[in-house]
C-alpha positions, -999 to 999 in steps of 0.1 A, spaced: 98 611 -537 87 612 -573 120 627 -585 140 600 -566 120 572 -581 125 584 -617 162 591 -611 166 556 -597 158 540 -630 184 562 -647 210 554 -621 204 517 -620 199 510 -657 209 541 -677 216 521 -709 183 503 -708 163 536 -702 181 552 -731 173 522 -753 136 525 -744 136 562 -751 148 555 -787 122 527 -791 94 551 -780 107 579 -803 107 554 -832 72 542 -822 86 506 -820 76 497 -785 67 460 -783 35 449 -767 52 424 -743 85 426 -725 103 402 -700 126 422 -677 152 399 -663 176 407 -634 183 401 -597 164 419 -570 178 454 -567 189 456 -603 161 481 -612 133 460 -628 105 477 -608 121 511 -613 124 506 -651 88 494 -652 77 525 -633 97 548 -655 81 533 -686 46 537 -671 54 573 -664 68 579 -698 38 563 -716 11 582 -697 28 615 -689 9 645 -704 39 667 -708 71 647 -713 102 669 -714 133 657 -733 118 622 -735 114 621 -697 82 622 -677 77 655 -660 66 637 -627 42 666 -619 12 661 -642 -19 643 -629 -11 611 -648 24 609 -633 11 616 -598 -15 589 -600 11 564 -612 36 573 -585 8 569 -559 -3 536 -573 -37 548 -582 -38 550 -620 -68 530 -634 -49 520 -666 -18 507 -649 -26 473 -634 -1 454 -613 -2 417 -604 21 403 -578 23 369 -560 0 362 -532 22 341 -510 46 320 -531 26 320 -564 6 340 -589 -24 318 -593 -47 315 -623 -75 335 -605 -52 366 -605 -44 361 -642 -82 357 -650 -86 391 -634 -59 405 -656 -75 389 -687 -108 405 -679 -90 439 -676 -73 432 -710 -107 430 -727 -118 464 -713 -110 496 -731 -87 521 -713 -107 540 -688 -88 572 -697 -69 578 -729 -60 549 -753 -33 529 -734 -33 502 -708 -2 489 -691 0 456 -672 30 448 -649 34 413 -636 59 412 -607 79 380 -600 66 364 -633 85 332 -625 60 326 -597 31 322 -621 17 287 -619 19 267 -651 -19 271 -656 -17 308 -649 12 313 -674 -6 292 -701 -38 312 -697 -18 344 -704 -4 332 -737 -32 342 -759 -33 377 -745 4 381 -750 1 370 -786 -30 391 -794 -30 422 -772 -54 450 -780 -42 483 -795 -23 504 -770 -20 475 -746 14 467 -731 26 439 -708 57 440 -687 67 408 -669 95 411 -643 116 381 -631 148 374 -613 148 338 -626 144 336 -664 148 299 -665 117 295 -643 96 313 -669 79 291 -694 97 290 -727 64 297 -745 62 330 -725 98 339 -732 94 332 -770 64 356 -771 81 385 -754 111 407 -760 136 399 -732 154 428 -716 184 417 -695 193 441 -667 229 452 -667 248 441 -636 248 467 -609 280 486 -602 295 477 -569 288 512 -555 252 511 -566 247 476 -551 262 487 -518 239 516 -518 208 494 -523 220 471 -495 225 500 -472 190 512 -479 178 477 -469 195 481 -435 224 457 -442 257 467 -424 286 480 -444 308 450 -433 283 424 -444 276 443 -476 313 445 -485 316 407 -483 282 400 -499 288 419 -531 317 396 -537 292 366 -537 262 379 -555 244 408 -572 210 397 -558 197 419 -530 171 393 -522 198 366 -518 217 388 -494 186 397 -474 178 360 -471 214 352 -459 212 379 -433 181 364 -417 188 353 -382 224 366 -385 233 336 -406 257 356 -429 274 373 -400 279 339 -383 291 324 -415 318 351 -420 330 346 -384 331 308 -388 351 311 -421 375 336 -405 382 313 -376 389 285 -400 411 308 -421 432 318 -392 441 282 -385 444 271 -421 466 301 -430 489 293 -402 493 258 -416 475 243 -385 453 212 -387 431 228 -361 414 241 -392 402 205 -399 385 206 -365 369 239 -374 352 223 -403 332 200 -380 327 224 -352 318 255 -372 313 251 -409 293 219 -411 269 233 -385 265 266 -404 260 247 -436 233 223 -423 214 206 -451 209 238 -471 227 235 -504 227 272 -509 243 278 -475 269 252 -483 278 269 -515 279 303 -499 304 290 -472 327 276 -499 324 309 -519 333 328 -487 365 307 -484 373 313 -521 367 351 -517 389 353 -486 418 336 -503 413 357 -534 416 388 -512 448 374 -497 463 368 -531 454 404 -542 470 419 -510 501 398 -516 502 411 -552 503 447 -539 466 456 -541 457 481 -514 425 497 -528 396 486 -506 373 490 -536 389 458 -550 388 439 -517 358 425 -498 372 415 -464 383 450 -458 378 448 -420 404 420 -419 429 438 -440 457 436 -414 451 398 -410 453 395 -448 486 414 -449 501 392 -422 492 360 -441 503 374 -474 537 381 -460 543 345 -448 540 328 -481 551 331 -517 528 342 -545 531 307 -559 518 291 -527 489 316 -524 480 311 -561 480 273 -555 457 277 -525 433 300 -545 431 274 -573 422 248 -547 393 268 -534 380 274 -570 376 236 -575 352 233 -545 321 245 -565 325 217 -590 330 192 -563 299 202 -545 280 200 -578 292 164 -582 273 156 -550 303 152 -528 292 161 -493 300 195 -480 320 181 -451 341 160 -474 348 189 -497 357 212 -468 379 186 -450 398 177 -482 403 214 -490 416 220 -455 442 192 -458 453 203 -492 457 239 -481 477 230 -450 499 207 -470 505 234 -496 515 260 -471 536 236 -450 554 222 -480 575 254 -483 574 270 -449 578 241 -425 549 256 -405 538 235 -375 509 211 -380 
């Protein structure tokens, strides 16, 4: 378990870990960092690695040995000088920060270092974040603060300006698929989801109550009719897509992104791409081949460009139904314009 946890930081964020090693070697470690990246990108793993490295009694080649008493207590979550704060419910409230502040003022119980890790820092209330400012500005010697967030813009600018911001590198597709598999998300759903986001939390939320699976099926039904140049796809918008979208703006955007991704895959297949590592709707590869053979690259490119415009339209507060219906009409017209397919 310990070895796996330490390896994960290296696997997920090798460049950042190497950077931190150099900073530690040069004794240039800042007192406050803001680690920014989507869920699954390795924020917690990097924070754990740094804790291990700082407290390890016998580091080897700038890596924690994972076996000393200090490492073992960190890995088990029982080190008295590594204090973690996390949201209780949807927020980190000022009472929790007051507790941290009281811990800041105490000397390290063992050794000369203390490390504070604040999970989901964007969930600090404004009063909680403001109460933390002084301690970020004037930490005691040997005191380090790591704040982790998946939403940098939700962290107060005054907090950002007083920390060194470390952006997580985007996960490689294979790594992200591995994380999703570990979370119990099927390979089929994961293959599609990684074309939409690199946030594990977002994918998990979409998979709740089978929403993502139903969304993919609904978009595929629409695609089968639209790709045949049939206006039945217009009916699919009302009977399937609008119901799936509901009044949830994120769900609406995901549905439009699924449509964009599906036509992107179609264009790639038509261009001769066969590697499944570059495609997302891999379970529908035969369908994509059939569609790609019916139309010219020019037509498929035109359709793909139409789908790309939908994000801007939704942002302009055009209703999801209007955006989807207009897109459907334009696609059918584009495909019928050259092929004479039946409407």
